[in-house]
C-alpha positions in Angstrom: 270.1 127.7 142.1 273.7 128.9 142.5 273.7 129.5 138.7 277.3 130.7 138.2 278.7 127.5 139.8 277.6 125.4 136.8 279.6 125.0 133.5 279.0 128.2 131.5 278.9 126.6 128.0 276.6 123.8 129.1 274.1 126.3 130.8 274.2 128.6 127.8 273.3 125.7 125.5 270.7 124.5 127.9 269.0 127.9 128.0 269.0 128.1 124.2 267.4 124.6 123.8 264.8 125.2 126.5 263.7 128.6 125.1 263.6 127.3 121.5 261.2 124.6 122.6 259.2 126.6 125.1 259.6 130.3 124.2 257.0 131.4 126.8 259.0 129.9 129.6 261.1 131.9 132.0 264.4 130.8 133.5 265.6 132.7 136.6 269.3 132.4 137.6 270.3 132.9 141.2 273.2 135.3 140.6 274.2 136.2 144.1 276.3 139.3 143.8 276.0 142.5 145.7 276.7 144.9 142.9 274.4 145.6 140.0 277.0 145.4 137.2 278.1 142.0 138.2 274.5 140.7 138.2 273.6 142.4 134.9 276.5 140.7 133.2 274.6 137.4 133.5 271.4 138.6 131.8 270.9 137.8 128.2 271.8 140.7 125.9 274.0 142.5 128.4 276.4 144.8 126.5 279.0 144.5 129.3 279.4 140.8 128.3 282.0 140.9 125.5 282.3 137.2 125.2 279.5 134.6 124.7 276.0 135.7 125.6 274.7 133.8 128.6 271.2 133.4 127.0 269.7 133.6 130.6 266.4 135.5 130.6 266.1 136.6 134.2 268.5 137.4 137.1 267.9 138.2 140.8 268.5 141.6 142.4 270.3 140.5 145.6 271.7 144.0 146.0 268.2 145.4 146.7 267.4 142.6 149.1 270.7 143.3 151.0 269.8 146.9 151.7 265.9 147.0 151.8 265.3 145.9 155.4 267.8 148.2 157.0 266.6 151.2 155.0 262.8 150.8 155.2 262.8 149.7 158.8 265.2 152.4 160.0 263.9 154.9 162.5 267.2 156.1 163.9 267.9 158.7 161.2 265.6 161.8 161.3 265.6 162.1 157.5 265.7 158.4 156.7 268.0 156.6 154.3 265.9 156.4 151.1 268.8 158.0 149.1 270.4 154.5 149.2 267.4 153.1 147.3 267.5 155.9 144.8 271.3 155.3 144.3 270.6 151.6 143.7 267.8 152.1 141.1 270.0 154.6 139.2 271.9 151.6 137.9 268.8 149.9 136.4 269.9 151.1 132.9 272.7 148.5 133.0 270.2 145.6 132.7 269.3 144.8 129.1 265.8 143.8 130.3 264.7 145.4 133.5 261.3 143.8 133.4 262.9 140.4 133.8 264.9 141.3 136.9 263.5 139.4 139.9 263.2 141.8 142.8 262.5 140.7 146.4 262.9 141.8 150.0 263.9 138.4 151.4 263.9 134.6 150.6 264.6 131.2 152.1 268.4 131.8 152.3 268.3 135.3 153.9 267.2 137.0 157.1 263.5 137.9 156.7 262.6 141.5 155.8 261.2 141.8 159.3 264.1 140.9 161.6 261.8 140.8 164.6 258.1 141.0 165.3 257.0 144.6 164.3 255.3 147.0 166.6 253.8 149.0 163.6 253.6 148.7 159.8 255.6 151.7 158.8 258.6 149.8 157.3 256.4 147.0 156.1 254.1 149.3 154.1 256.9 151.2 152.5 258.8 148.1 151.6 255.8 146.4 150.0 254.6 149.5 148.1 258.1 150.0 146.8 258.6 146.4 145.7 255.2 146.2 143.9 255.6 149.5 142.0 259.2 149.5 140.7 260.3 148.0 137.4 261.0 144.3 137.4 259.3 141.1 138.5 258.4 141.1 142.2 258.8 138.0 144.4 257.2 137.6 147.8 258.5 135.1 150.3 255.8 133.0 152.1 254.7 134.5 155.4 255.4 138.1 154.4 251.7 138.7 154.3 251.5 137.4 157.9 254.4 139.5 159.3 256.6 136.5 159.8 260.0 137.6 161.1 263.4 136.0 161.9 267.1 136.0 161.3 269.7 133.3 160.6 271.9 134.5 163.5 269.6 133.0 166.2 270.0 129.4 167.3 268.5 127.3 164.7 270.0 129.2 161.7 268.0 128.7 158.5 265.2 127.1 160.6 264.3 130.5 161.9 263.4 131.8 158.5 261.6 128.7 157.3 259.1 128.2 160.1 255.7 126.6 159.5 252.7 128.9 159.3 250.7 128.2 162.4 247.4 126.5 161.7 245.8 123.6 159.8 247.3 120.8 161.9 245.9 119.0 165.0 247.3 120.5 168.2 248.0 124.0 166.7 247.2 126.6 169.2 246.9 129.3 166.5 245.5 129.4 163.0 246.9 132.2 160.8 245.0 130.9 157.9 241.8 132.5 159.3 241.2 136.2 160.0 240.1 135.3 163.5 243.3 133.5 164.2 245.5 136.5 163.3 246.4 139.6 165.3 244.9 143.0 164.3 248.3 144.0 163.0 248.6 140.9 160.9 245.2 141.5 159.4 246.1 145.1 158.6 249.3 143.9 156.8 247.2 141.2 155.0 244.7 143.8 153.8 247.4 146.3 152.7 249.2 143.7 150.7 246.0 142.3 149.2 244.9 145.7 148.1 248.2 146.5 146.4 248.3 143.1 144.7 244.7 143.3 143.3 245.4 146.8 142.0 248.7 145.7 140.4 247.2 142.7 138.7 246.9 143.5 135.0 248.2 147.0 135.6 250.3 147.7 132.5 251.6 151.0 133.8 253.5 149.1 136.5 254.4 145.9 134.6 255.4 147.6 131.3 255.7 151.3 132.0 258.8 153.5 132.2 260.1 155.0 135.4 261.2 158.5 136.2 262.6 159.1 139.7 263.8 162.1 141.7 266.7 162.3 144.1 265.2 162.4 147.6 264.7 165.7 149.3 263.8 166.2 153.0 263.9 162.4 153.3 261.1 161.9 150.7 261.6 159.7 147.6 259.3 160.4 144.7 259.0 158.4 141.4 256.6 158.1 138.5 255.6 155.1 136.5 254.1 156.1 133.2 252.8 154.5 130.0 250.7 155.9 127.1 249.7 159.1 128.8 248.8 157.5 132.1 250.9 157.6 135.2 251.2 156.5 138.9 253.1 158.6 141.4 254.7 156.9 144.4 255.7 159.1 147.3 257.6 157.6 150.2 258.5 159.7 153.3 261.5 158.1 154.9 261.7 160.8 157.6 260.5 160.0 161.1 258.6 163.3 161.2 256.0 165.2 159.2 257.2 166.8 156.0 255.8 169.6 154.0 257.2 168.7 150.6 257.7 171.5 148.0 256.5 170.2 144.6 258.2 172.6 142.1 261.0 170.2 141.3 258.6 167.5 140.2 257.0 169.7 137.4 258.1 167.2 134.8 255.6 164.7 136.3 253.1 167.0 137.9 251.0 169.6 136.0 249.7 172.6 138.0 246.6 171.7 139.9 246.7 168.1 138.9 245.1 165.5 141.3 245.0 161.8 141.8 243.7 159.1 144.1 245.7 157.1 146.6 244.9 153.5 145.9 245.1 152.4 149.6 243.0 155.1 151.3 241.0 156.1 148.2 241.5 159.8 149.2 242.0 162.4 146.6 245.5 164.0 146.6 245.8 167.5 145.2 249.2 168.5 144.0 249.6 172.3 144.4 252.7 174.1 145.8 253.4 171.6 148.4 252.2 168.3 149.9 252.0 167.5 153.6 253.2 164.0 154.5 252.9 162.2 157.8 255.9 160.5 159.4 256.8 157.4 157.3 253.8 157.9 155.1 253.7 156.2 151.7 251.3 157.1 148.9 250.6 155.2 145.6 248.6 157.7 143.6 246.8 157.1 140.3 246.9 160.4 138.4 243.9 161.9 136.8 
């Protein structure tokens, strides 16, 4: 917590001693800066640090958190704003160990990813799919799977983002711990997240693979995760309308006539000259 507030030399020595004794441990430092270079400086092995190495294994990507909600939940811009996400990930090379960068959409100190109760799952699905398929270690804040929403600006401050989950106590009028106690939209969100998490578990393409991404066109952000000849294509349509996406510029990742299967819908996706995407659609495609 508030890692940079502590004495630098003491924390450096503490990291060394803990990791020598328990080499499989992980230590995550809350480095709350809103620019990648400042965060990366604190991670062990950063070449930007010309003094003593911090010896800190993991840092937190607060920059991503600060922009994710506004970008994925935005419906005011016809083409969306996914270029901001692309711009952010362009700086991943600064981190000495991107796999040990903690990535998240919200936490107990911030507004929730869902500022208010959602009417649909467009932004939710895109945010979750993105978080669980980019390089790094994803963190999910409790209640995200139940569409919990809130901001610190309302009366009650932090209390609005740390509410109890309804259910399990005498007198509770709702029980979100059961499928019957949740709304249809909550159950759809639960199922979507569960499907992604089960698929991601043990998936080395996502946890260990490289990433190649392409500057958004027509509001659509496309990136590839690949490892040992296998790959996953993620396609996110940030536009609030249907897009017929030309595929020629993705030839580095797509061979002619190649196909794959969307892990959510299980439908086959055939990559020819173009790909038709629904408004705010997101695909996570295992390539054949």
